N, C-alpha and C positions, 0 to 999 in steps of 0.2 A: 244273695242270689236265690237261695232256697226259699226264702220268704216270697220273693217275686214269683218264682216258679209255681208256688202252691197257692198264691193269693186268690185265685179264682175258684178254688175247690174248698167248700165249707167243711169237708171231712178231714182236712189236714190242718195241723197247727205246727208252728215252728218255735224253736227256742234257741237262745244264744248261750245257754248254760255252759256248754263246753268251751266256747270262745272266752267267756269271762272267768273261767276257772284258772287259778294259778297253777303252773307246773304242767305235768303230763295229764292228759284226760283219757280215761278209760270208759268203755261202754258200760261196764258193771256199775261204775260210780254214777253215771248219768241215769241209768235205769233206777238205781236206788234213790237218787235225788227226787225223781218224779213219784215213785212209790211212797216215799216219806211225806210227800205233799198230798197224799190221798188220791192220786191218779191210779186207779186199779186196772183200767183197760189200756194196755200198751201193746203196740205191734212194732216189732223191730224188723224193718224192711232192709234187705240186703241182697246182693247178687250171689249166685252160686259160687263165683270165683272167690268171694270173701268167706262164704260159709265153709268151704272146704279147708280153710285155714283157721277156723274158729278155735281149734284146740290150742293154738298159740296165744289166744287172748287171755288177759288177766281173769282169773276165776271163771273160766268158760263153763264149768259144770253148773255154777250158780246162776248163770244167765237164764237158763231154761226154767228155773224155778220162779222167775220174776216177771216174765212176759211171754207173749206168744211171738212167734217168728213167721215172717213171710219171706221165703227165699225165691227170688226171681231166677228162673232157669231158661236156658235156650231150648228150642224145640227138639224133641226126641229124647230128652233126659228121662230115664225110667224113675218114676217118683215112688214106687213101692218096693224097690230093691234096696234094702237096708244097707248092704255093704257098699253100694255105689254112691250113696248120698250122705249118709251119717258118718262122721269121723269115727274110726274104730274104737277109740277109748270111750266114746259116748254111747255106743250101741246098746249096752246092757240097760241103759236108762230109758229106752224108747220101745214103743210097739206101734205097729201100723193099724189104723182104724179105717177100713174101707168106707164106712158110713160117713165119716168126717172127711175122707180123702186127705188125711193128714197123719202125721206121726204124733203120738201122745207121749209126753215126758212123764216120768213118775209123779211129778208135781201136779199134773193135770193140764199144764200149758201145752199148746199145740205148735207144731211146726208144719206150715203149709208150704208146698212147692208149687209155684204158679208159673206156668209157661208163658213167656212173652214172645212177641213177634221179633224175629231177628232183624235188627237194624244195626248196621255197622257204624255205631256212634261211640266215640270215646272222648273223654275230656281232652286227651292229647290231640286228637284230630280236630276238635273244635278250636282249641288254642292255636294250632298251626294254621287253620284257615283264616282266623281273625288276624294273626300276625302277618299273613301274606296279603291282608286287605280284602279277602274274599268273604262272602256271606256265609253265615252259619244258620240261615233260615231253614226251618223245619227240623233242625237238629237240636235246638234249644227253644224254650218258650219265648215268644215275642217280647215279653216284659224283660226277660234276662238279656236278650240280644240288645234291646234299647239301652239298658243299664251299662252293659259292656262297652257299647259304642260311645255313650255319653261320657264316661270317665276314662276311656282309652285303655281299657284292660287288654293285655296280651299284645300290645303294639310293640314294635321294635324300639320306639322312642316313647315310653310311657309318660303320661302326665302325672303330676303330683295328685295324690288322692285327697279329695276334699275332707276337711275335718269331720263332716257329717257322715262320711262313708262308714259302713259297717266294717270295712277293712282297716281303718285306722285304729291304732291301739292307743288308748289313753290320751286321745286328742292330738297325738303327733301326726305330722304329715309323713307319708312314706311313699315309696315307689314300688309298684307291683311289677314283677317280670313274668 
């Protein structure tokens, strides 16, 4: 679905490296995977809700040495107050640069905080709407909505997933709930 959602934007590319990796998948491993393949410009995009928990991530201190971050924030979040946005254990590794309007890590990589319009959209809300047979129009890209409808995702009586679906593992058919 990410591939469908970004297909119209030439500035995005997608990968299934985490889906095809055996066992648990960690962000640090994924970033290293791309860096080892010569991809030097990487932006890790995440919401502020995930960013405040980044201290709990595997090798979180090393993440900032490997790529730039773009943290999507709700309106009104103060972006230049270190104690309110950077987890405490990471504070000594950052300084704010007003020219860049970003936090600079000791490695030189940047953490940008970008304010987004507040839209009350959540994956839970989208799944609930679809499960009830209601439209998710304007909440998800048209291509994603068409795919969800086509294979019957999130319905109370889900259909079998076609073998060609990116959600089927190893060619097995399965049911998504």
